[in-house]
C-alpha positions, 0 to 999 in steps of 0.5 A: 544576213537578216538585217540586210534583207531576204527573209527580213526587211530590205534596206529600203524598209519595204516588206517582202512584197516590195511594195506590190501588195499595197499597189494591188490592194488599192487599185481602182477598177472601172468599166472598160474604155478603149484607149484610143489616140482620139480619146487621149488627144481629147483628154490632153487638151485639158492638160495642155494649158499647164504644160510648164507645170507638167515639165516641172513635175516631170523634172521633179520625178526624174530627180527623185528617180535618179536620187533613189538609185544612189543610196544602195551604192553608198551602202555598198561603199560602206560595206566594201570600203569604209568598214574593211578599210577602217575609214571613219571619215569615209563612213561618216561621209557616206552615212551623211550622204544617205541621210542627205539624199533622203532629205533632198529627195523628200523635199523634191517630192513635196514640191512635186506633190504641190505642183501636181495637186495644183495642176489637178485642181486647176484642170478640175476647175476648168472642167467643172466650169465648162460642164456647168456652162454647158449644162446651162445651155441644155434645153428643158428636155434634158432635165426632164430625162435626166435624174437630178442626182445623176447630174450633180454626180457628174459635176461633183464626183466625176469632175472631182476624180480628175484630180486623182487622174492628175495627181496619181495616175499620170504621176504614177505612170511617169514615176514608175517608168523613170524609176524602172529605167534608172534602176535597170541602168544601174543594176546592169552596170553593177553586174549584168548576170545578176541583173538578168537573174533579177529580171527573170522573176518579173513575169511572176509579178506581171501575170498575177497583176493582170489576173487580179485586175480582171477579177477586181474590175468585175467586182468594182463595176458591180460595187459602183452600180450598187453604190449609185443605186444607194445614193439615188435612193438617199437623194430621193428619200432624204429631202423635204418632199421625200421625207414628207411622203414617208411620214404621211404614208407611214413608210419610214420603217420600210424605207429604212429597211430598203436602205439597209438592204442596199447598204448591206449589198454595197458592204458585201461587194466591198468585202469581196473586192477586198478579198479578191485575189488573196491566193495570188497575193500569197503567191506574190509574197513567195515570188518576192522572196524568191528574187532576193533568195536567187541573188543571195544564192548566185551572188553568194557563190560568186562572193565565195570565189572572190568574184563579187563583193558583199556590198554589191550583193546587198545593193542588188537586193535593195534594188529589187524594190525599185525593180519589181514595184515599178514593173507591177505598176507598169503592168497596170498602165492600161488599167490606169489609163482606162480608169482615167479615160472612164472618168473623162468619158462620163464627163464627155458624155454630157459635153457631147450632148447638143441642146435641143434648142440652139441659137442660129448663126444669124440669130439677132438680139431683140432690143425691144418688144411690143408683144404681138405674138402669132402662132402659124400652123405650129405642131410639136412632138416632145423629144423621145428622151423627154417624153413620158415613155412609161405611158407608151404601151407598144404595138402588137409586135412589142415595139414602143408606140410613137408618142402622139404630137402634143400640138397639131397645126395650132394657129392663133394670134395675140395682140400687144397688151392682150390678155389670152386665156388657154382653156382645155382638158388635161393634156390638151397642150396648154402647157406646151404652148407656154413652153414654146413661147420662151423657146424652151422647145422649138416647134416641130413644124410651123413657126412662132412670131414675136413682133414679126420675128421668127423666134428661132431667129432671135437669141434665147437670152434676148427673147427671155429678157422680155418674158416673165413666167409665174408657174403654179409650182413656185420655186424659191431658192433656199436663201433670203427673201431679198436674194430670191427677189433680186434673182430676177433683176440683180441691179434693182434698188431697194425702192424698186424692190419695195414697189414690186412687193407692195404691188404684189400685196406681200411687202407688209408680210415680209416687213413683219418677218423676224428678219424682214427681207433677210429672212431665210425662206427655207428649202423651196420656200417651205417656211412660206404658205402657198399664197405667200410664195405665189405673191412673192413670185408675182413680185419677182416677175414685177421686178423684172418688168417683162413685156410678155407674161406667162401665167399658170395659175394655181389658187384652187388650193388657197384660202379666200383671203390669199386668193383675193390678194393674189387676184389683186396682185395679178391685176397690177402685174397684167396691166399693159402687158401681153399675157398668156394664162393657163386659166384655172379661175373664173375671174381669169376667163371672164377678164380675158380679151381672148380665150383659146380652147385646146383639145388633144393638141388642136385649137377648137375655138377662139373667141371671147367668153360670151362668143364661146358660150353662145357657140355651145361647143367644148368651151361651153361644156367645160365652163358649165362643168367647172364653174356652174357651182361657182356661179350659182353660189355667187348668184345666191350670195348676191340674192342674200345681199339684196334681201338684207338691203333696206 
């Protein structure tokens, strides 16, 4: 009997564990997520558009399950009819039937795999697009609170796991259920008593599955956490900024050791996870042999008495594969559903987050802008998630201290075409003002008006179409100079682009690059100097041609030539536009039409340079401390020049 199953291999080619060992060993465990109708319904909405394909997939699975129960019946006929009756024709026909059924079933399996993969990919594309568009709508506070690596992981890894849900989890549940039903129908029709005996072994497979599942669930969760820590460490260290810091401060070896520790931790947990439940798998192997043994024992006695044929016994042993494997898989249905829901739950966590700033239902489009700006009693406090909580020391009871408002009752006006400089010590609220103007945040109290329109009543897109920003940390994409410039205005012509770069004093430099405007700028523009990046940012703003400009100057770290070129470019950029500048340079302050002095989120003084110096207030003190040496050097230079003049 060795060739027919039992202690050797079954007719279907499965080992003595009837496919159960592979199932348990490869199971994926995830954090517990309650299976509720609401969650299932929300997930189903992403599957619903593809219901014709799902119908086709279920028909394929049903066909495969139906065909899968036929080969043992043909084997029974070979043993009970063709061979005893010496009917060669019937033997050939039955053998051809076994081969033909396998070929047809395999072809249907290929079709089913193609359909499920296509559906999985389509759902994944839908989810990824939905999530990406939703993340684009998130306010600035979201990106100050979330790690970039975590965001990318949600969009990439979590959404990518959706294909596994469609191609593995859903298909596995449907296939197991249909195979189990078909097998039960056939074995009860063959012999009810043998069928009951085979079913009696089922609990011995079910219980180890549940126990091992719990153990692996705990280990898998720990592994996922350790792996996330390792990936986050890599993302921080293996980028341009992180690697520069490591080399500058001599931490290359230390970082390598820290990474090795995290990598070893992940490896150790993977070993534990792989070895979890090995004693249960040993018991499982024993139980998998017990099933055929009982069939041979009971069926053998019936065969001796002439009540059962040898072919029926062999067919029954073959059917044990189709019985025990789906039972084990169905025992894990709840775990599979949890795994599927856990994937969607992480995605839904982002999709459920509402932006801090949203367009109101009656928001209008801003077609044109003059540039008149008025802040009326504006107060603002950063959302808790975006606030730098690490600076909160807490109160006497250990409760976190509430963050202080970034702005308090701020009011001032900017006329169209006026140049306004924001001045004040660090943390005074200058940057916060520049965040509120493009509606990266909305005021907690008060309002901001543009040409008489409350910003909250304008659509964000139309508002920002009239605002240009040049930040002190210029961001460039890792692409060509041309694409970085055209990002501000994709439809711009070459002549318009060249005009903008000439006005920003950067055209000759770009033209002299090896590939001109097609030169790659490198990660964050690393191949360009600070002054070159700044002038490229000015050219990008000029190409957009906004009515309102927000500038956070950063020229103190530049050489005199670069600063001079940027100053010339800024004069072109600011001409005829409303501008709000966080002032770092003396020339900006002296050329400003109005200076707003901020301290601790409040407006202390507003006026021209001469007026504020005459007031002898905070501005006069700041001006004296910051620019006294610059003025003295300029005066001395003028004196030397006068002395050399004949």
